[in-house]
LUMBADO-409365 format. One line per 3 residues: their letters; for each residue x, y, z of N, C-alpha, C, O. Coordinates in steps of 0.2 Angstrom, whole numbers, plus 2048, in hexadecimal, padded with zeros to 3 digits. Layout:
N
a> X:Y:Z:X:Y:Z:X:Y:Z:X:Y:Z ~ ...
END
This chain:
57
mgl> 3CA:CA8:035:3CC:CAC:039:3D0:CAE:03E:3D0:CB1:044 ~ 3D6:CAA:03B:3DC:CAA:03F:3DE:CB1:03F:3E1:CB3:044 ~ 3DD:CB5:03A:3E0:CBB:039:3DD:CC1:03D:3DF:CC6:03D
mii> 3D7:CBF:041:3D5:CC5:046:3D9:CC1:04B:3DE:CC5:04D ~ 3D9:CBA:04E:3DD:CB9:054:3E4:CBE:054:3E5:CC3:058 ~ 3E9:CBC:04E:3EE:CBF:04F:3EE:CC6:050:3F3:CC9:052
fal> 3E8:CCA:04C:3E8:CD1:04C:3E8:CD3:054:3EB:CD7:057 ~ 3E3:CCE:057:3E1:CD1:05F:3E9:CCE:063:3EA:CD2:068 ~ 3ED:CC9:062:3F1:CC8:065:3F7:CCE:064:3F8:CD0:069
vtl> 3F9:CD0:05D:3FD:CD6:05E:3FA:CDC:060:3FE:CE0:061 ~ 3F4:CDD:062:3F2:CE3:065:3F2:CE3:06D:3F2:CE8:070 ~ 3F2:CDD:070:3F2:CDB:076:3FA:CDC:078:3FC:CDE:07E
lag> 3FF:CD9:073:406:CDA:074:408:CE2:074:40C:CE5:078 ~ 406:CE5:06E:408:CEB:06E:405:CF0:073:408:CF5:075 ~ 3FF:CEF:076:3FC:CF2:07A:401:CF2:081:402:CF7:085
ygt> 403:CEC:082:408:CEB:089:410:CEC:087:414:CED:08B ~ 411:CEE:080:419:CF0:080:417:CF7:080:41C:CFB:082 ~ 410:CFA:07F:411:D02:081:411:D03:088:414:D07:08A
lta> 40D:CFF:08C:40D:CFF:092:415:CFF:095:417:D04:097 ~ 418:CFA:094:422:CFA:095:423:CFF:093:426:D02:097 ~ 424:D04:08E:426:D08:08C:424:D0E:090:429:D12:090
lkn> 41E:D10:092:41D:D15:095:420:D13:09D:422:D17:0A1 ~ 420:D0C:09E:422:D0E:0A6:42B:D0E:0A5:42E:D0F:0AA ~ 42E:D0E:0A0:436:D0E:09E:434:D16:09C:43A:D18:09B
kni> 432:D1A:09B:430:D20:097:435:D1F:091:43A:D22:08F ~ 432:D1A:08D:435:D1A:086:431:D1E:081:42C:D1B:07E ~ 433:D25:07E:42E:D27:07A:42C:D24:074:427:D23:072
lgi> 432:D23:070:431:D1E:069:42D:D17:06C:428:D16:068 ~ 42E:D13:070:42A:D0E:070:424:D0F:072:420:D0A:071 ~ 422:D16:075:41A:D17:078:417:D19:070:412:D16:070
vfg> 419:D1C:06B:418:D1E:066:416:D18:061:411:D17:05E ~ 41D:D15:060:41C:D0E:05D:416:D0A:05E:413:D08:05A ~ 415:D0A:065:412:D04:069:40A:D04:068:406:D01:065
agt> 40A:D0B:06C:403:D0F:06A:400:D0E:064:3FB:D0C:064 ~ 403:D10:05D:402:D0F:057:3FF:D0A:054:3FA:D09:051 ~ 405:D05:057:401:CFC:053:3FC:CFA:058:3F7:CF7:056
cvv> 3FC:CFB:05E:3F6:CF9:062:3EF:CFD:05E:3E9:CFA:05D ~ 3F0:D03:05C:3EA:D07:05A:3E8:D03:053:3E3:D01:052 ~ 3EE:D02:04E:3EC:D00:048:3EA:CF9:049:3E5:CF6:046
fgw> 3EE:CF5:04B:3EB:CEE:04C:3E4:CED:050:3E0:CE9:04E ~ 3E4:CF0:054:3DD:CEF:059:3D7:CF1:053:3D3:CED:052 ~ 3D8:CF8:050:3D2:CFA:04C:3D1:CF2:046:3CC:CF0:045
ftv> 3D7:CEF:043:3D7:CEB:03E:3D2:CE6:041:3CE:CE4:03E ~ 3D3:CE5:049:3CF:CDF:04B:3CA:CDF:04E:3C6:CDA:04E ~ 3C8:CE6:051:3BF:CE8:051:3BC:CE6:049:3B8:CE2:048
mtv> 3C0:CEA:045:3BC:CE9:03C:3B9:CE4:03A:3B3:CE3:037 ~ 3C1:CDE:03C:3BF:CD7:03B:3BA:CD6:03E:3B5:CD5:03A ~ 3B9:CD6:045:3B3:CD2:047:3AC:CD5:045:3A7:CD1:043
lnh> 3AC:CDB:045:3A5:CDF:043:3A3:CDD:03D:39D:CDB:03C ~ 3A9:CDD:037:3A7:CD9:031:3A5:CD2:02F:3A0:CD0:02C ~ 3AA:CCF:033:3AA:CC5:033:3A7:CC2:038:3A5:CBD:037
gfp> 3A6:CC6:03E:3A4:CC2:044:3AA:CBE:047:3B0:CBE:045 ~ 3A9:CBC:04E:3AE:CBA:051:3AF:CB2:04E:3AA:CAF:04C ~ 3B4:CAF:04E:3B8:CAA:04B:3B2:CA3:04E:3B0:CA1:053
avh> 3B1:CA0:048:3AC:C9B:048:3B0:C96:04D:3B6:C95:04D ~ 3AC:C92:052:3AF:C8B:054:3AB:C86:051:3A6:C87:04E ~ 3B1:C80:051:3AD:C7A:04C:3B0:C74:051:3AF:C6E:050
END
């Protein structure tokens, strides 16, 4: 389940990057940051729905 954790971290960092790009009015940064956030966020949600939360041992 390390993959889900990595996807979640990428999603959070892309969201932060998108907000920073919005603050700086960087259109290309907004487009790529939002796209990354949406795609990796979708992967994260689908991984959780299909495989559940990471097991704690």
